[in-house]
C-alpha positions in Angstrom: 116.1 106.0 103.4 117.4 108.7 101.1 115.1 111.0 99.2 116.1 111.8 95.6 113.2 113.8 94.5 110.2 115.4 96.1 107.2 117.2 94.4 104.4 118.9 96.2 101.4 119.9 94.5 98.1 120.7 96.7 97.5 117.9 99.2 99.9 115.5 97.4 103.4 114.7 97.8 105.4 112.6 95.3 108.6 111.0 96.4 111.4 109.2 94.5 113.6 107.5 97.2 116.2 104.9 97.9 116.2 102.4 100.8 119.4 100.7 102.0 119.5 98.1 104.9 120.0 94.5 105.9 117.3 91.7 105.4 116.9 90.6 109.2 113.3 89.7 109.0 110.9 87.7 107.0 110.0 89.6 103.7 107.1 88.4 101.4 107.4 84.9 103.0 111.1 84.5 102.6 113.2 84.1 105.8 116.0 86.5 106.8 119.3 86.3 104.7 121.2 89.0 106.6 122.2 90.3 103.2 122.7 94.0 102.6 120.2 95.5 100.0 119.6 98.6 98.2 116.5 99.5 96.2 114.3 102.4 94.9 110.6 103.3 95.3 108.2 105.9 94.3 105.5 107.1 96.5 102.5 109.4 95.9 100.8 110.5 99.4 97.6 112.4 99.9 97.9 114.6 103.0 94.9 115.7 105.2 95.1 117.2 108.8 98.9 117.0 108.7 98.8 113.3 108.3 99.2 110.7 105.4 95.7 109.6 104.6 96.3 107.7 101.4 99.6 106.3 99.7 100.3 104.7 96.3 103.6 103.1 96.1 105.8 101.2 93.8 108.9 99.4 95.2 111.7 97.6 93.4 110.4 94.3 94.6 112.3 92.2 91.8 115.6 94.0 92.7 115.1 93.2 96.4 114.3 89.6 95.7 117.5 89.2 93.3 119.6 90.8 96.1 118.3 88.3 98.7 119.0 85.5 96.4 115.4 84.3 96.1 115.1 85.2 92.4 118.1 84.5 90.1 119.7 87.6 88.4 119.6 87.4 84.6 122.7 86.3 82.9 124.7 89.1 81.2 124.3 89.4 77.3 121.0 87.5 77.1 
């Protein structure tokens, strides 16, 4: 995981991050493909008592699924 941006205000932390790894376990009902994948996410966490107590997160799920081969990539020029 690589953090590209981090903004802290009050009890909230916003992150823009990238994840790189290998699909080695079931993901959203799809069996492992052993393919290398890279994707981004944006998270907004609320911190209380030094712990994350709430998280809102948006992952590049479509991008992951296309890299796994579960969802076809769009044709170029269309």
